N, C-alpha and C positions, 0 to 999 in steps of 0.2 A: 636886931639879931647882932648876937655877941661877935666881938671884933675877931677872933679867933675863927669862928664859923665862917665870917665873912670872907675871911682872906682863903680858907680852905676852899669854899665854894667858887670865889674868883678863879681860882687857879683850875679847879676842875673845869668850869665853863671853858677857859682857854683850851685846856687840852682836848676836850670833847668836842669843841667847834672853833678852831683856831681862826676861821674865817668871819665869825661873827662879833661885830662891833659890842664890847661888853655893856654899853649904852643901850644897845638895841634890843635886849631880851624881851622887852615887853612894850615895845614901839607900837605895835598893833593894837594894844588896850584890850586884849582879849581876857585880862582878869576881871573888867567889869562885866563880862556874860556870866549869869547865873548857871554855871553848866549843869549841875544837878537838876535843877528846875526844869531847863530846857530839854535834858535826856528825858526826864520823867514824863513830861508833856508829850514829846516825840513818840518814845515806846508805847504809849497808852493809846495810840490811835489803833481803832477797830480792827481796819483792813489790813495792818501790817501781819507778815509772818513771822512765828516766835517758835523756837524749838520745843519738843514734847518735853515736858518734865517728868522724870522718873523718880523714886525713892530707892535710895541704896540699900535701905533696910527691906525692901520687899522684891530687890532684883540680885541676880548672880551675873557672874561673866557670862555664861552662855546665853542667857536671856539678852543682855545688851549685846553680844556679839552675832547673834541670831536676827537681831532686830536692826538697830540704828547702825551698828559698825558696818554689817553686811550691806546695808542699802546707802550707806555713805550718808548717813543724817547727822548733824549736830543733836545735842540733848543736853539738857541740863539735869545735873542729878543733885538731890538734895541729901542732906545727911553723910554725905561720903567722907567727910573730914571730921564728923562731930565726935569721933572718938580720939582725935589727935591731941597730944599733949599741948601741940600749939594752940588749941582752943582752950585751954583750961586757965583759968585765972590771968585772963588776957595776956598769955604769955608772949603772943607776937604784936600786941599792940605796938604802934611806932613809939611811943614814950617809953614804954616798957625795954624794947629792944636796945632804945639808946642806953638806958641805965645798964642792963645786962651786959652789954658787949660795948662798954665806953673804950675809946681806944682803937676799938677792931676798922680797919678801912676795907671798903666794899667799892666795886666797880659801879661806875655811872656814867650815863652817856652813852655815844659810840666815837671812841678816838680814829682818827685817820688810820689807813693801812700802815702797818710796820710800827705805829707808833705805841706809846705807853698807854693802858686803859687810864681813863679820869679816875682817881681814887679820892674818897672823902669819908671820914670817919663818921661812925652811923650817929653819934651825937650832933655832930654839926650839919649832917645831912637832914636831922629832925627839925634842928633848928629852922633850916632854910625852908622844910615845907610849909613852917607856920607863919611864915612872913612872906614868902615869895610872891612877887606879882609879874612873874613870867609868863609870855604867851605861850612857850613850849618849855616848861622846867626841866631842869635834869630830872632823869628816872634812873633810881638804882634797880640797875637789872644785871645780878651779879651770878655767873655759872659756875664760878669758884666758891662760894660762900661757906661750905664746909672747912674751909682752911683758916678763913677769918672767925669763923663761929662753929666748931666742932659740934656743938650740943643741938644746933639746929638739925643737923641730919637726922638725930634721933627722936626729934618731935614731930615728925611726920612720915607719911609712908604712902606710896601710891594705893589708891583706892581699890579694893577688890576687883571691880570691875575691868581694871585698866593694867592688872598684873602680867598679862602675858606679853610681856615685853621681849622680844626676838633679840634685840641688839644688845640685851642684858647678857647674852652668850657670850658676846665678845669679852667681857670682864671676868670669866670664870678662871681660874688659875692665876691671875693676874693683878698685882696692884697699881699697874699704870694708868693714870686716870685719863691719857689719852689713847686708849685702848679701843674707845668707841667715839664717835662724834659729839660733840657738845649736847648736852640731853636736859638738863635742868637748870632752873635759875630762880633764885630769891628774886621777888619784884617788890619795891617799895616806892610808890607814885605819889607825888603831890597832885592836887586837883589840876585837871589840864593836862597831864603829863599823859602819855600812852603810846600807841604802836600806830603808825601809818598802815595802810592795806599792804597785806603781804600774804604769800603762801610759806607755810612752814619747810624748813630744807629737807631736802633727800626724800620727798614724799611720805615723810612720817605723818602720823597724826599727834594729837596732842590733847592734854588734860590741863585746866588751870581752875584750881581752888583758890577763891577769895576767904582769906582768914580774917581780914579786917578791913571794912569799907564796900564799897559797890562800884562795878564798872560797866560801862556802856559799850556795848557790843553790837558789829555790824558783821555778817558773814555773807558771801556771796557763792552761789554754786559754781562748780566748774563748768567752765564754757562760757561765763559771762566775760565780754569783752573786757581786756584790762585797760583801754581807754576810758570805759564808762566807769569803771571801778575808782580810777584814780584819779580824774577829772570831770567826771559826770557828763563826758562827749556822747551825744547820740546823733547819729545818722538819721534824720528824719526822713527814712523811706524813699530817698533818691529825688528830692524836691527842694532843689537848691535855692537858698534864700527865703523858705519859708520859715516863721517863727512857729516853733513847735509850743503849743499849749503849757502853762503850768510848768515855767522855768526850765523846760527841757531845752538844750542847746540848738539852735538851728544849724542845718546842714552846712551853710555858708561860711560858717565859723568855726566848724569842727576840725579842720585842717590846721587853722592857725593856733587853736588852743591845744590840739595835741603836738604840735611842734614845741608851744611854749612848755608843756608838762614834761615832755621826752627829753627836753634839754635841761630840766630844772630852772627854767626862767625865775629871775628873784622875783617877777611881777606876778608870777602865776598865784592864783589865789590859794592853792594848797601847798605854797613853799614859803619858807622864812627868807628873810632877806639876803641869807647867805648861800640860797638854793636847797636848803635842806628840807626833805619831805616834812610837812608838818602834820601832827595828829591832830592837834586842836584845831587849825585851821581847817583841814578836811572836813570834821565833825561839824564845824560852825557855817563854812561856807560852802562846801562841795556837796556833804549828804542831803541837804534841803534839794537840792537839784536834781539828785538821784532819786531818792523819794518821790517827789513830785513826777520824774518821767516815767518811773515804773506804776506810780497810781494811775496817771493818765492814760498810759498804754492799756492797762490791763482793766480798766473801767470804760473803754471805749472813746476815749476824748482825746486821743492822738492818732487821728487818721493816717495811715500809711506806715505806722510803727513797724519797725523791724520785728519779725518773728521771736527773735531771742528776747528782746523787749516785752513783748506780749507775755513771754513764757517766764521771764527772770524769775529767779527764787532767790530774793535778798531777806535775810533774816535780821531783825532789829529788837534789841531788848536789853534790861537792865539784869546784871547777875548781883544779886542779893548777897551779902555777907553770908559765909559758911556754904554758899552754893558752888558746885564744880561745873564747868563748861566742858563738854566733847567737843574738839574740833577735828574732824573727819579730814583725811589725806587730801591734798588738793583744793581744798576751799581758801580763797583769799578771805581776810579778816582783820577789820581793825578795832583797836579798843581804848577807851579814853577812860581813865580814873576820874570819878566824879566827886567824892566825898571831900568834905573839909579836912584838912590837915594831911592825911597820907592813907593810902589804901595799900593793903599788905596781903600779897599772894603768893603761891608757890606753881611752877608749871614744870610739865615734862613733856617730852617729845617721845616716841615709842614706834617700834614696828610690831605688826601682829600678823598672824596668818592672812588676814585680809589685805593689808597693804604691803605685804613682804614682796611680791614680783616688782612692785613699782620702786620699792626701798633698797632692792638689790641692783635694779638698773641703774639707779642714781650712784649708788656707792661704786658700782663699776666704773663708772665715768670719772667721779671726783676722789674717791679714795678706794683702788683697786686693791691694795693689800688688805683693807678691813673686808671687802667683799668676799676676797677668797678665803680668809679666816673664818668669816659667817657661815659660806657655805659648807665648810668643814665640820665647825660645831653643828650646824643643822643635819648633816649627814652623821655625825657620830651620834646625835640624839636619837634620828630615828632607826639607826643601827640596834642601838641599847635598848631602844623601847618595843624593837620588833620581837613576837613570840617565840 
């Protein structure tokens, strides 16, 4: 890697994770795991749930809203971004982005609260993507990319199925970028980078379009215990000390594992040495335990399995290049970039008539002024549309 890029990346790492030993980013040796092959093999298991797949060309917003959104179901949409300029002439391939926007800096990693974001130029980040051997690589995750590369804003648009974004009303009549909560991000992630299981903020739904490369997804229906999602912990039906088959955690160790996960214990199998939740560790170490527990419970091989596990709805699949994933409000989800080099995507969070009550309730707690403004905008729109 070029010396200039090495120095930029070193500084970005120190900014993003100051508690991490610079020499420890590859200490677990996860770079030796062929994650794309592992992902393909895992997602090919016939018993796994996967979202429905629909074609944007054969669907409209009403069809989507009355179907998957109303039911709160994830769905994969094909061809939703095929007409974007971003998809033409490989405009958003990592090497092309690095050449087009040389010198432009983007946010990566997650800086501690009240600290400046970790910044790196796109060309240095692309150099890093090609040579990194980190367990949890830096992830370019930029919510203000239009300020660094304004052209990108013109090279994509929300797919027509998701254009009923009521939070956009907050931006009407103002140029203030903070008029609405953070809502869109450019994502450039080297292999093994990704997102630890989480729920999107403020009750919003989301869409994620992969412009270049492939992503490994896992989604959990609302109501799945968070202990199970994040640490693979299963209460084996009130039988202390009994080892659940197929790798499900025994009830006797559940309390200890939960305490470890809750504290971000440095030895937790889903956390990096500095205690940071690790997407790659979760996919490689915890997901097999979750998958095995679900399969055992739902095939009758786990006597005494709790009802929630017997009925758990866990979706696991690969998002191919050009596909768009819809994530309903309230669904935990984890994502890992698995393509060599880097995966490039764009994602947006939105509020629709379906999730509006949940979003308004969340806004009233966290952003009361925005909630008041949104209610006023909605009332005005209703009045103007009345006969």
